[in-house]
C-alpha positions as protocol buffer text, in pm:
chain_id: "A"
residue {
  index: 1
  type: MET
  ca { x: -4624 y: -8342 z: -6425 }
}
residue {
  index: 2
  type: LYS
  ca { x: -4723 y: -7983 z: -6479 }
}
residue {
  index: 3
  type: GLN
  ca { x: -4877 y: -7751 z: -6231 }
}
residue {
  index: 4
  type: GLN
  ca { x: -5238 y: -7674 z: -6251 }
}
residue {
  index: 5
  type: ILE
  ca { x: -5313 y: -7304 z: -6224 }
}
residue {
  index: 6
  type: ASP
  ca { x: -5667 y: -7200 z: -6249 }
}
residue {
  index: 7
  type: VAL
  ca { x: -5730 y: -6829 z: -6299 }
}
residue {
  index: 8
  type: THR
  ca { x: -6085 y: -6668 z: -6253 }
}
residue {
  index: 9
  type: VAL
  ca { x: -6141 y: -6313 z: -6355 }
}
residue {
  index: 10
  type: ALA
  ca { x: -6449 y: -6225 z: -6173 }
}
residue {
  index: 11
  type: LEU
  ca { x: -6424 y: -5875 z: -6267 }
}
residue {
  index: 12
  type: ASP
  ca { x: -6409 y: -5757 z: -6616 }
}
residue {
  index: 13
  type: ILE
  ca { x: -6188 y: -5433 z: -6564 }
}
residue {
  index: 14
  type: TRP
  ca { x: -5903 y: -5677 z: -6474 }
}
residue {
  index: 15
  type: GLY
  ca { x: -5880 y: -5777 z: -6836 }
}
residue {
  index: 16
  type: THR
  ca { x: -5918 y: -5413 z: -6950 }
}
residue {
  index: 17
  type: ALA
  ca { x: -5633 y: -5310 z: -6728 }
}
residue {
  index: 18
  type: VAL
  ca { x: -5397 y: -5591 z: -6788 }
}
residue {
  index: 19
  type: ALA
  ca { x: -5325 y: -5744 z: -7105 }
}
residue {
  index: 20
  type: ASP
  ca { x: -5358 y: -6123 z: -7123 }
}
residue {
  index: 21
  type: VAL
  ca { x: -5419 y: -6130 z: -6742 }
}
residue {
  index: 22
  type: GLU
  ca { x: -5498 y: -6495 z: -6706 }
}
residue {
  index: 23
  type: ASN
  ca { x: -5158 y: -6585 z: -6878 }
}
residue {
  index: 24
  type: LEU
  ca { x: -4980 y: -6331 z: -6677 }
}
residue {
  index: 25
  type: CYS
  ca { x: -5110 y: -6471 z: -6355 }
}
residue {
  index: 26
  type: GLN
  ca { x: -5039 y: -6833 z: -6468 }
}
residue {
  index: 27
  type: LYS
  ca { x: -4697 y: -6751 z: -6550 }
}
residue {
  index: 28
  type: ALA
  ca { x: -4635 y: -6568 z: -6217 }
}
residue {
  index: 29
  type: ALA
  ca { x: -4763 y: -6851 z: -6014 }
}
residue {
  index: 30
  type: ALA
  ca { x: -4589 y: -7128 z: -6203 }
}
residue {
  index: 31
  type: GLU
  ca { x: -4251 y: -6943 z: -6165 }
}
residue {
  index: 32
  type: ALA
  ca { x: -4315 y: -6919 z: -5794 }
}
residue {
  index: 33
  type: ILE
  ca { x: -4394 y: -7280 z: -5769 }
}
residue {
  index: 34
  type: ALA
  ca { x: -4080 y: -7379 z: -5956 }
}
residue {
  index: 35
  type: VAL
  ca { x: -3829 y: -7134 z: -5790 }
}
residue {
  index: 36
  type: SER
  ca { x: -3960 y: -7238 z: -5443 }
}
residue {
  index: 37
  type: ALA
  ca { x: -3914 y: -7624 z: -5495 }
}
residue {
  index: 38
  type: ARG
  ca { x: -4159 y: -7675 z: -5228 }
}
residue {
  index: 39
  type: ALA
  ca { x: -4450 y: -7801 z: -5428 }
}
residue {
  index: 40
  type: MET
  ca { x: -4493 y: -8145 z: -5552 }
}
residue {
  index: 41
  type: PRO
  ca { x: -4543 y: -8186 z: -5939 }
}
residue {
  index: 42
  type: GLY
  ca { x: -4907 y: -8143 z: -6041 }
}
residue {
  index: 43
  type: SER
  ca { x: -4986 y: -7909 z: -5748 }
}
residue {
  index: 44
  type: GLU
  ca { x: -5311 y: -7724 z: -5804 }
}
residue {
  index: 45
  type: ILE
  ca { x: -5370 y: -7367 z: -5722 }
}
residue {
  index: 46
  type: SER
  ca { x: -5650 y: -7113 z: -5813 }
}
residue {
  index: 47
  type: VAL
  ca { x: -5625 y: -6721 z: -5835 }
}
residue {
  index: 48
  type: LEU
  ca { x: -5947 y: -6516 z: -5813 }
}
residue {
  index: 49
  type: LEU
  ca { x: -5936 y: -6171 z: -5967 }
}
residue {
  index: 50
  type: CYS
  ca { x: -6209 y: -5976 z: -5802 }
}
residue {
  index: 51
  type: ASP
  ca { x: -6269 y: -5659 z: -5625 }
}
residue {
  index: 52
  type: ASP
  ca { x: -6247 y: -5496 z: -5310 }
}
residue {
  index: 53
  type: ASN
  ca { x: -6602 y: -5621 z: -5192 }
}
residue {
  index: 54
  type: THR
  ca { x: -6528 y: -5950 z: -5233 }
}
residue {
  index: 55
  type: VAL
  ca { x: -6190 y: -5932 z: -5066 }
}
residue {
  index: 56
  type: SER
  ca { x: -6338 y: -5739 z: -4792 }
}
residue {
  index: 57
  type: ARG
  ca { x: -6602 y: -6003 z: -4725 }
}
residue {
  index: 58
  type: LEU
  ca { x: -6323 y: -6288 z: -4756 }
}
residue {
  index: 59
  type: ASN
  ca { x: -6117 y: -6090 z: -4508 }
}
residue {
  index: 60
  type: GLY
  ca { x: -6374 y: -6051 z: -4262 }
}
residue {
  index: 61
  type: GLU
  ca { x: -6496 y: -6406 z: -4273 }
}
residue {
  index: 62
  type: PHE
  ca { x: -6145 y: -6558 z: -4222 }
}
residue {
  index: 63
  type: ARG
  ca { x: -5926 y: -6300 z: -4078 }
}
residue {
  index: 64
  type: GLY
  ca { x: -6182 y: -6100 z: -3877 }
}
residue {
  index: 65
  type: HIS
  ca { x: -6083 y: -5776 z: -4064 }
}
residue {
  index: 66
  type: ALA
  ca { x: -6391 y: -5674 z: -4284 }
}
residue {
  index: 67
  type: GLN
  ca { x: -6200 y: -5451 z: -4509 }
}
residue {
  index: 68
  type: PRO
  ca { x: -6015 y: -5480 z: -4847 }
}
residue {
  index: 69
  type: THR
  ca { x: -5657 y: -5578 z: -4882 }
}
residue {
  index: 70
  type: ASN
  ca { x: -5449 y: -5647 z: -5177 }
}
residue {
  index: 71
  type: VAL
  ca { x: -5412 y: -6012 z: -5158 }
}
residue {
  index: 72
  type: LEU
  ca { x: -5530 y: -6297 z: -4949 }
}
residue {
  index: 73
  type: SER
  ca { x: -5402 y: -6670 z: -4946 }
}
residue {
  index: 74
  type: PHE
  ca { x: -5610 y: -6953 z: -4851 }
}
residue {
  index: 75
  type: SER
  ca { x: -5398 y: -7280 z: -4799 }
}
residue {
  index: 76
  type: ILE
  ca { x: -5563 y: -7599 z: -4801 }
}
residue {
  index: 77
  type: GLY
  ca { x: -5284 y: -7783 z: -4662 }
}
residue {
  index: 78
  type: SER
  ca { x: -5287 y: -7887 z: -4293 }
}
residue {
  index: 79
  type: ALA
  ca { x: -5023 y: -7897 z: -4051 }
}
residue {
  index: 80
  type: GLU
  ca { x: -4963 y: -8259 z: -4127 }
}
residue {
  index: 81
  type: VAL
  ca { x: -4976 y: -8233 z: -4507 }
}
residue {
  index: 82
  type: GLY
  ca { x: -4796 y: -7899 z: -4559 }
}
residue {
  index: 83
  type: PRO
  ca { x: -4703 y: -7762 z: -4885 }
}
residue {
  index: 84
  type: GLN
  ca { x: -4639 y: -8121 z: -5019 }
}
residue {
  index: 85
  type: SER
  ca { x: -5020 y: -8164 z: -5088 }
}
residue {
  index: 86
  type: LEU
  ca { x: -5117 y: -8149 z: -5462 }
}
residue {
  index: 87
  type: LEU
  ca { x: -5400 y: -7910 z: -5343 }
}
residue {
  index: 88
  type: LEU
  ca { x: -5231 y: -7607 z: -5244 }
}
residue {
  index: 89
  type: GLY
  ca { x: -5498 y: -7348 z: -5212 }
}
residue {
  index: 90
  type: ASP
  ca { x: -5649 y: -7018 z: -5331 }
}
residue {
  index: 91
  type: VAL
  ca { x: -5526 y: -6677 z: -5397 }
}
residue {
  index: 92
  type: ALA
  ca { x: -5761 y: -6372 z: -5417 }
}
residue {
  index: 93
  type: ILE
  ca { x: -5660 y: -6042 z: -5535 }
}
residue {
  index: 94
  type: ALA
  ca { x: -5879 y: -5717 z: -5512 }
}
residue {
  index: 95
  type: PHE
  ca { x: -5861 y: -5481 z: -5820 }
}
residue {
  index: 96
  type: GLU
  ca { x: -5926 y: -5140 z: -5660 }
}
residue {
  index: 97
  type: THR
  ca { x: -5667 y: -5179 z: -5386 }
}
residue {
  index: 98
  type: VAL
  ca { x: -5409 y: -5315 z: -5651 }
}
residue {
  index: 99
  type: ALA
  ca { x: -5485 y: -5040 z: -5881 }
}
residue {
  index: 100
  type: ALA
  ca { x: -5451 y: -4774 z: -5604 }
}
residue {
  index: 101
  type: GLU
  ca { x: -5119 y: -4920 z: -5470 }
}
residue {
  index: 102
  type: ALA
  ca { x: -4980 y: -4913 z: -5823 }
}
residue {
  index: 103
  type: MET
  ca { x: -5064 y: -4588 z: -5904 }
}
residue {
  index: 104
  type: SER
  ca { x: -4928 y: -4470 z: -5572 }
}
residue {
  index: 105
  type: SER
  ca { x: -4595 y: -4665 z: -5594 }
}
residue {
  index: 106
  type: GLN
  ca { x: -4561 y: -4575 z: -5980 }
}
residue {
  index: 107
  type: LEU
  ca { x: -4584 y: -4929 z: -6072 }
}
residue {
  index: 108
  type: SER
  ca { x: -4771 y: -5085 z: -6358 }
}
residue {
  index: 109
  type: ILE
  ca { x: -5084 y: -5281 z: -6245 }
}
residue {
  index: 110
  type: ALA
  ca { x: -4934 y: -5582 z: -6445 }
}
residue {
  index: 111
  type: ASP
  ca { x: -4607 y: -5584 z: -6244 }
}
residue {
  index: 112
  type: HIS
  ca { x: -4790 y: -5519 z: -5898 }
}
residue {
  index: 113
  type: LEU
  ca { x: -5018 y: -5811 z: -5995 }
}
residue {
  index: 114
  type: MET
  ca { x: -4736 y: -6047 z: -6067 }
}
residue {
  index: 115
  type: HIS
  ca { x: -4573 y: -5951 z: -5749 }
}
residue {
  index: 116
  type: LEU
  ca { x: -4895 y: -6004 z: -5549 }
}
residue {
  index: 117
  type: VAL
  ca { x: -4970 y: -6340 z: -5736 }
}
residue {
  index: 118
  type: VAL
  ca { x: -4598 y: -6463 z: -5633 }
}
residue {
  index: 119
  type: HIS
  ca { x: -4636 y: -6331 z: -5273 }
}
residue {
  index: 120
  type: GLY
  ca { x: -4992 y: -6514 z: -5243 }
}
residue {
  index: 121
  type: VAL
  ca { x: -4840 y: -6850 z: -5396 }
}
residue {
  index: 122
  type: LEU
  ca { x: -4551 y: -6834 z: -5152 }
}
residue {
  index: 123
  type: HIS
  ca { x: -4776 y: -6819 z: -4887 }
}
residue {
  index: 124
  type: LEU
  ca { x: -4966 y: -7129 z: -5019 }
}
residue {
  index: 125
  type: LEU
  ca { x: -4627 y: -7293 z: -5000 }
}
residue {
  index: 126
  type: GLY
  ca { x: -4554 y: -7221 z: -4651 }
}
residue {
  index: 127
  type: TYR
  ca { x: -4362 y: -6895 z: -4664 }
}
residue {
  index: 128
  type: ASP
  ca { x: -4450 y: -6621 z: -4428 }
}
residue {
  index: 129
  type: HIS
  ca { x: -4341 y: -6277 z: -4294 }
}
residue {
  index: 130
  type: HIS
  ca { x: -4426 y: -6253 z: -3928 }
}
residue {
  index: 131
  type: ALA
  ca { x: -4076 y: -6274 z: -3814 }
}
residue {
  index: 132
  type: LYS
  ca { x: -3796 y: -6075 z: -3964 }
}
residue {
  index: 133
  type: ARG
  ca { x: -3598 y: -6396 z: -4064 }
}
residue {
  index: 134
  type: GLU
  ca { x: -3901 y: -6542 z: -4233 }
}
residue {
  index: 135
  type: ALA
  ca { x: -3973 y: -6186 z: -4396 }
}
residue {
  index: 136
  type: ASP
  ca { x: -3613 y: -6164 z: -4510 }
}
residue {
  index: 137
  type: LYS
  ca { x: -3618 y: -6500 z: -4695 }
}
residue {
  index: 138
  type: MET
  ca { x: -3965 y: -6467 z: -4862 }
}
residue {
  index: 139
  type: GLU
  ca { x: -3869 y: -6124 z: -4966 }
}
residue {
  index: 140
  type: ALA
  ca { x: -3565 y: -6238 z: -5131 }
}
residue {
  index: 141
  type: LEU
  ca { x: -3739 y: -6526 z: -5304 }
}
residue {
  index: 142
  type: GLU
  ca { x: -4005 y: -6297 z: -5427 }
}
residue {
  index: 143
  type: VAL
  ca { x: -3731 y: -6070 z: -5565 }
}
residue {
  index: 144
  type: GLU
  ca { x: -3567 y: -6360 z: -5735 }
}
residue {
  index: 145
  type: ILE
  ca { x: -3884 y: -6484 z: -5893 }
}
residue {
  index: 146
  type: LEU
  ca { x: -3991 y: -6122 z: -6003 }
}
residue {
  index: 147
  type: GLU
  ca { x: -3645 y: -6093 z: -6160 }
}
residue {
  index: 148
  type: ARG
  ca { x: -3715 y: -6390 z: -6376 }
}
residue {
  index: 149
  type: LEU
  ca { x: -4024 y: -6258 z: -6469 }
}
residue {
  index: 150
  type: GLY
  ca { x: -3886 y: -5935 z: -6593 }
}
residue {
  index: 151
  type: VAL
  ca { x: -4010 y: -5715 z: -6303 }
}
residue {
  index: 152
  type: ASN
  ca { x: -3799 y: -5478 z: -6108 }
}
residue {
  index: 153
  type: ASN
  ca { x: -3741 y: -5544 z: -5733 }
}
residue {
  index: 154
  type: PRO
  ca { x: -4045 y: -5374 z: -5599 }
}
residue {
  index: 155
  type: TYR
  ca { x: -3855 y: -5338 z: -5235 }
}
residue {
  index: 156
  type: SER
  ca { x: -3585 y: -5161 z: -5393 }
}
residue {
  index: 157
  type: THR
  ca { x: -3829 y: -4836 z: -5471 }
}
residue {
  index: 158
  type: ASN
  ca { x: -4003 y: -4629 z: -5194 }
}
residue {
  index: 159
  type: THR
  ca { x: -4330 y: -4795 z: -5203 }
}
residue {
  index: 160
  type: ASN
  ca { x: -4601 y: -4783 z: -4969 }
}
residue {
  index: 161
  type: VAL
  ca { x: -4747 y: -5121 z: -5043 }
}
residue {
  index: 162
  type: GLU
  ca { x: -4804 y: -5340 z: -4737 }
}
residue {
  index: 163
  type: MET
  ca { x: -4805 y: -5721 z: -4789 }
}
residue {
  index: 164
  type: HIS
  ca { x: -5070 y: -5911 z: -4608 }
}
residue {
  index: 165
  type: ALA
  ca { x: -5059 y: -6245 z: -4430 }
}
residue {
  index: 166
  type: SER
  ca { x: -5278 y: -6531 z: -4504 }
}
residue {
  index: 167
  type: PRO
  ca { x: -5588 y: -6583 z: -4304 }
}
residue {
  index: 168
  type: ALA
  ca { x: -5518 y: -6938 z: -4206 }
}
């Protein structure tokens, strides 16, 4: 059974800045799900491509930090259900922050977006980066997935991009 990955483009500039942005996000999310091997067949996620104001509001409401960030993940699974639930959750990504990070790190917006989609989906699947061991495992998986997508290792360059935890 195929994964269901819904992409909502809530800000038109996403489509202008990134060619075929919905397909790109679906491809990145599907690859993260496939490589992680933690999701059940038929798992569902949604990706919201929005702006800094929307992410700032969500960040304030769910994490107590009313400021924009690059990506937020909202896992639907509970501790009892875990990532084996069919409904995995939602990922929200802020355009202005992503564009600024891509520019300062000399990355394309498309490549940075794919990285953030992969990162957000891995959070939905139960990966985290609070402890060094967890962070190393998650980072290695991100690099593997991005390589399969044709994206260079974002951690091998001197980037100032900070990845953020899920709000839950």
